[in-house]
C-alpha positions as a Markdown table, in Angstrom:
| # | Residue | x | y | z |
|---|---|---|---|---|
| 1 | Unk | -39.8 | -7.3 | -18.3 |
| 2 | Unk | -42.4 | -10.1 | -17.2 |
| 3 | Unk | -45.9 | -9.6 | -16.2 |
| 4 | Unk | -48.2 | -12.0 | -14.7 |
| 5 | Unk | -51.6 | -11.5 | -13.8 |
| 6 | Unk | -53.0 | -13.4 | -10.7 |
| 7 | Unk | -56.6 | -13.0 | -9.8 |
| 8 | Unk | -57.7 | -14.4 | -6.2 |
| 9 | Unk | -56.2 | -17.6 | -6.2 |
| 10 | Unk | -56.2 | -18.3 | -10.1 |
| 11 | Unk | -52.8 | -17.3 | -11.9 |
| 12 | Unk | -52.9 | -16.9 | -15.1 |
| 13 | Unk | -49.6 | -16.9 | -17.4 |
| 14 | Unk | -47.1 | -14.4 | -18.5 |
| 15 | Unk | -47.1 | -11.3 | -20.7 |
| 16 | Unk | -43.7 | -11.0 | -21.7 |
| 17 | Unk | -42.1 | -7.9 | -24.3 |
| 18 | Unk | -39.2 | -8.2 | -26.1 |
| 19 | Unk | -36.9 | -4.4 | -27.3 |
| 20 | Unk | -37.7 | -2.9 | -30.5 |
| 21 | Unk | -34.2 | -4.9 | -32.2 |
| 22 | Unk | -36.1 | -8.1 | -32.1 |
| 23 | Unk | -39.8 | -8.4 | -32.9 |
| 24 | Unk | -41.9 | -7.0 | -29.9 |
| 25 | Unk | -43.2 | -9.9 | -28.1 |
| 26 | Unk | -46.2 | -9.7 | -26.7 |
| 27 | Unk | -46.9 | -13.8 | -25.3 |
| 28 | Unk | -50.8 | -14.1 | -24.4 |
| 29 | Unk | -51.7 | -17.6 | -22.4 |
| 30 | Unk | -54.5 | -18.8 | -21.0 |
| 31 | Unk | -56.0 | -15.9 | -20.0 |
| 32 | Unk | -59.8 | -15.4 | -18.9 |
| 33 | Unk | -61.6 | -15.6 | -22.1 |
| 34 | Unk | -63.6 | -12.1 | -21.0 |
| 35 | Unk | -60.6 | -10.6 | -21.4 |
| 36 | Unk | -59.8 | -7.9 | -24.0 |
| 37 | Unk | -56.0 | -7.7 | -25.0 |
| 38 | Unk | -54.0 | -4.3 | -25.1 |
| 39 | Unk | -51.7 | -4.3 | -28.2 |
| 40 | Unk | -49.9 | -0.6 | -28.5 |
| 41 | Unk | -48.8 | 0.6 | -31.6 |
| 42 | Unk | -45.3 | 3.5 | -30.6 |
| 43 | Unk | -43.1 | 5.9 | -31.8 |
| 44 | Unk | -40.8 | 3.8 | -30.1 |
| 45 | Unk | -42.5 | 0.1 | -31.0 |
| 46 | Unk | -43.8 | 0.3 | -34.5 |
| 47 | Unk | -44.1 | -3.6 | -34.7 |
| 48 | Unk | -46.1 | -5.4 | -32.1 |
| 49 | Unk | -46.3 | -9.4 | -32.4 |
| 50 | Unk | -48.9 | -11.4 | -30.4 |
| 51 | Unk | -48.8 | -15.0 | -29.6 |
| 52 | Unk | -52.2 | -16.3 | -28.3 |
| 53 | Unk | -52.4 | -20.5 | -27.2 |
| 54 | Unk | -55.7 | -21.7 | -28.0 |
| 55 | Unk | -55.3 | -24.9 | -26.3 |
| 56 | Unk | -57.5 | -27.9 | -27.3 |
| 57 | Unk | -61.2 | -27.4 | -28.5 |
| 58 | Unk | -63.5 | -29.6 | -29.7 |
| 59 | Unk | -64.0 | -29.9 | -33.7 |
| 60 | Unk | -66.6 | -27.3 | -35.0 |
| 61 | Unk | -66.2 | -24.8 | -31.9 |
| 62 | Unk | -64.9 | -21.5 | -32.1 |
| 63 | Unk | -62.9 | -19.7 | -29.4 |
| 64 | Unk | -62.5 | -15.8 | -29.9 |
| 65 | Unk | -59.6 | -13.5 | -28.7 |
| 66 | Unk | -60.5 | -9.6 | -29.0 |
| 67 | Unk | -57.4 | -7.6 | -28.7 |
| 68 | Unk | -57.5 | -3.4 | -28.7 |
| 69 | Unk | -55.0 | -1.7 | -31.1 |
| 70 | Unk | -54.6 | 1.7 | -30.2 |
| 71 | Unk | -52.5 | 4.6 | -31.9 |
| 72 | Unk | -49.8 | 5.5 | -29.5 |
| 73 | Unk | -47.4 | 7.5 | -32.0 |
| 74 | Unk | -47.0 | 10.9 | -32.7 |
| 75 | Unk | -49.3 | 10.9 | -35.4 |
| 76 | Unk | -52.5 | 9.4 | -37.4 |
| 77 | Unk | -52.8 | 6.5 | -38.5 |
| 78 | Unk | -54.1 | 5.0 | -41.9 |
| 79 | Unk | -55.1 | 1.5 | -42.3 |
| 80 | Unk | -53.1 | -0.1 | -45.6 |
| 81 | Unk | -54.2 | -3.8 | -45.2 |
| 82 | Unk | -56.3 | -6.0 | -43.7 |
| 83 | Unk | -55.9 | -9.3 | -41.5 |
| 84 | Unk | -54.0 | -12.5 | -43.8 |
| 85 | Unk | -54.3 | -15.7 | -42.0 |
| 86 | Unk | -51.9 | -18.8 | -43.3 |
| 87 | Unk | -54.9 | -21.2 | -42.3 |
| 88 | Unk | -57.9 | -22.2 | -42.2 |
| 89 | Unk | -59.1 | -23.2 | -38.9 |
| 90 | Unk | -57.2 | -20.1 | -37.4 |
| 91 | Unk | -58.6 | -16.9 | -38.9 |
| 92 | Unk | -59.5 | -13.3 | -37.9 |
| 93 | Unk | -61.3 | -10.1 | -38.9 |
| 94 | Unk | -61.0 | -6.4 | -37.4 |
| 95 | Unk | -62.7 | -3.2 | -37.5 |
| 96 | Unk | -59.7 | -1.0 | -38.6 |
| 97 | Unk | -60.5 | 0.3 | -42.0 |
| 98 | Unk | -62.6 | 3.0 | -40.9 |
| 99 | Unk | -60.1 | 5.8 | -42.2 |
| 100 | Unk | -57.4 | 7.6 | -40.1 |
| 101 | Unk | -56.9 | 6.0 | -36.8 |
| 102 | Unk | -55.8 | 9.4 | -34.4 |
| 103 | Unk | -53.2 | 9.8 | -31.9 |
| 104 | Unk | -55.3 | 7.8 | -28.5 |
| 105 | Unk | -57.7 | 5.8 | -31.1 |
| 106 | Unk | -57.8 | 2.2 | -32.0 |
| 107 | Unk | -59.6 | -0.6 | -33.5 |
| 108 | Unk | -60.3 | -3.9 | -32.6 |
| 109 | Unk | -58.9 | -7.1 | -33.6 |
| 110 | Unk | -60.4 | -11.0 | -33.8 |
| 111 | Unk | -58.7 | -13.8 | -34.0 |
| 112 | Unk | -60.3 | -17.3 | -33.7 |
| 113 | Unk | -59.6 | -20.6 | -33.7 |
| 114 | Unk | -62.4 | -22.8 | -35.3 |
| 115 | Unk | -61.0 | -26.8 | -35.5 |
| 116 | Unk | -62.8 | -28.0 | -38.8 |
| 117 | Unk | -60.6 | -31.5 | -37.6 |
| 118 | Unk | -58.4 | -33.3 | -35.3 |
| 119 | Unk | -54.9 | -32.4 | -34.7 |
| 120 | Unk | -52.7 | -29.5 | -34.2 |
| 121 | Unk | -53.2 | -25.9 | -36.2 |
| 122 | Unk | -51.2 | -22.8 | -36.3 |
| 123 | Unk | -52.1 | -19.3 | -38.4 |
| 124 | Unk | -50.8 | -15.9 | -38.5 |
| 125 | Unk | -52.4 | -12.9 | -39.3 |
| 126 | Unk | -51.0 | -9.1 | -40.4 |
| 127 | Unk | -52.6 | -5.7 | -40.5 |
| 128 | Unk | -50.4 | -2.7 | -42.0 |
| 129 | Unk | -50.7 | 0.8 | -41.3 |
| 130 | Unk | -49.0 | 4.0 | -42.6 |
| 131 | Unk | -45.4 | 4.7 | -41.3 |
| 132 | Unk | -44.7 | 0.9 | -41.4 |
| 133 | Unk | -46.3 | 0.1 | -38.5 |
| 134 | Unk | -47.6 | -3.6 | -38.0 |
| 135 | Unk | -49.8 | -5.5 | -36.3 |
| 136 | Unk | -48.8 | -9.7 | -36.4 |
| 137 | Unk | -51.0 | -12.1 | -34.3 |
| 138 | Unk | -50.2 | -15.6 | -34.2 |
| 139 | Unk | -52.3 | -18.8 | -32.8 |
| 140 | Unk | -51.9 | -22.4 | -32.4 |
| 141 | Unk | -54.2 | -24.8 | -31.2 |
| 142 | Unk | -55.6 | -28.4 | -31.4 |
| 143 | Unk | -58.8 | -29.8 | -32.6 |
| 144 | Unk | -59.6 | -32.6 | -30.6 |
| 145 | Unk | -62.9 | -35.0 | -30.7 |
| 146 | Unk | -65.8 | -34.0 | -27.9 |
């Protein structure tokens, strides 16, 4: 299923989903910076994988993407481990360590690109919950001179 977000005359990229036999993919590109992206863990969708294209950014800048993770499973989820990123140009933070996350409740994940040098950058972060539920975010972008 594909969704195209259109606001007025501006069309932003697609949001695409795969079935649970493949990692669940939610691809988010070139969406408005003020948006909060919704990621939902369910009994049928225990693993969520989101990819964000930060595009080109000046060296020394910081672009933040905010995800709202919601527990839509049939029971509370315990937070196990926080975000681990694989590169120092793309980092993350979260608010998920506040004890059990009740059904319908959630936490936030912040993922950002802060290029320190010119060139292509990528990074991945993982948040793990009980019942083998995971949220994985991946980002890529390019550092450029002003």
